[in-house]
C-alpha positions as a LaTeX table, in Angstrom:
\begin{tabular}{lrrr}
\hline
Residue & $x$ (\AA) & $y$ (\AA) & $z$ (\AA) \\
\hline
Met1 & $-59.06$ & 44.43 & 89.92 \\
Lys2 & $-61.34$ & 47.47 & 90.04 \\
Val3 & $-60.13$ & 50.84 & 88.79 \\
Lys4 & $-61.77$ & 54.21 & 88.26 \\
Cys5 & $-61.62$ & 55.45 & 84.69 \\
Leu6 & $-62.41$ & 58.40 & 82.47 \\
Ala7 & $-64.17$ & 58.01 & 79.12 \\
Asp8 & $-62.72$ & 59.97 & 76.17 \\
Ser9 & $-65.08$ & 59.93 & 73.19 \\
Gly10 & $-62.25$ & 61.06 & 70.86 \\
Ser11 & $-59.98$ & 58.15 & 71.76 \\
Thr12 & $-59.32$ & 55.26 & 69.37 \\
Tyr13 & $-57.99$ & 52.75 & 71.94 \\
Leu14 & $-58.46$ & 51.99 & 75.60 \\
Cys15 & $-55.31$ & 53.20 & 77.38 \\
Val16 & $-54.01$ & 52.00 & 80.74 \\
Pro17 & $-51.05$ & 53.22 & 82.80 \\
Glu18 & $-47.96$ & 51.02 & 83.16 \\
His19 & $-48.65$ & 50.17 & 86.82 \\
Val20 & $-52.09$ & 48.76 & 85.94 \\
Ala21 & $-50.67$ & 46.62 & 83.10 \\
Thr22 & $-47.99$ & 45.31 & 85.47 \\
Gln23 & $-50.57$ & 44.49 & 88.16 \\
Leu24 & $-52.54$ & 42.56 & 85.52 \\
Gly25 & $-49.42$ & 40.44 & 84.86 \\
Tyr26 & $-48.38$ & 41.73 & 81.43 \\
Asp27 & $-44.69$ & 41.79 & 80.43 \\
Leu28 & $-43.89$ & 45.36 & 79.38 \\
Ile29 & $-40.16$ & 44.74 & 78.83 \\
Asn30 & $-40.79$ & 42.29 & 75.95 \\
Pro31 & $-44.41$ & 42.91 & 74.90 \\
Lys32 & $-46.04$ & 40.42 & 72.51 \\
Gln33 & $-47.59$ & 43.27 & 70.51 \\
Thr34 & $-46.99$ & 47.00 & 69.99 \\
Arg35 & $-48.90$ & 49.78 & 68.25 \\
Glu36 & $-47.90$ & 53.24 & 67.07 \\
Ala37 & $-49.70$ & 55.93 & 69.03 \\
Thr38 & $-49.99$ & 59.60 & 68.13 \\
Leu39 & $-49.97$ & 61.53 & 71.38 \\
Ala40 & $-51.64$ & 64.87 & 72.15 \\
Asp41 & $-48.40$ & 66.76 & 71.43 \\
Gly42 & $-48.26$ & 65.24 & 67.92 \\
Ser43 & $-45.37$ & 62.86 & 68.65 \\
Val44 & $-45.62$ & 59.26 & 67.44 \\
Lys45 & $-44.40$ & 56.49 & 69.76 \\
Lys46 & $-44.44$ & 52.69 & 69.66 \\
Lys47 & $-46.22$ & 51.48 & 72.82 \\
Pro48 & $-47.12$ & 48.02 & 74.22 \\
Tyr49 & $-50.58$ & 46.70 & 73.31 \\
Ile50 & $-52.09$ & 44.26 & 75.82 \\
Gly51 & $-55.24$ & 42.19 & 76.14 \\
Pro52 & $-57.75$ & 40.83 & 76.48 \\
Ile53 & $-59.00$ & 43.03 & 79.31 \\
Lys54 & $-62.54$ & 42.58 & 80.61 \\
Val55 & $-64.39$ & 45.90 & 80.94 \\
Asp56 & $-67.58$ & 45.94 & 83.05 \\
Phe57 & $-70.12$ & 48.75 & 83.11 \\
Glu58 & $-73.39$ & 48.35 & 84.99 \\
Asn59 & $-74.90$ & 45.06 & 83.69 \\
Arg60 & $-72.72$ & 44.79 & 80.54 \\
Tyr61 & $-69.18$ & 43.72 & 79.77 \\
Cys62 & $-66.81$ & 43.22 & 76.85 \\
Tyr63 & $-63.21$ & 42.18 & 76.20 \\
Val64 & $-60.82$ & 44.70 & 74.65 \\
Gly65 & $-57.16$ & 45.37 & 74.04 \\
Ala66 & $-55.38$ & 48.41 & 75.45 \\
Leu67 & $-52.39$ & 50.64 & 74.79 \\
Val68 & $-50.03$ & 51.04 & 77.72 \\
Leu69 & $-49.10$ & 54.69 & 78.23 \\
\hline
\end{tabular}
């Protein structure tokens, strides 16, 4: 699956929207892992953490986990 993305140099985790996580086949109702995330408004929420996700850029790639927001 190819998606367009935006890089945020101040971010700690890769974040993906719920519809992308669902299309990748992850169970968001009973996630295997969760992480606490501090959002831009200062609120702290427990969110699903999924992975591995392969990220390609030009001639390089890596596998990462992602928060589902």
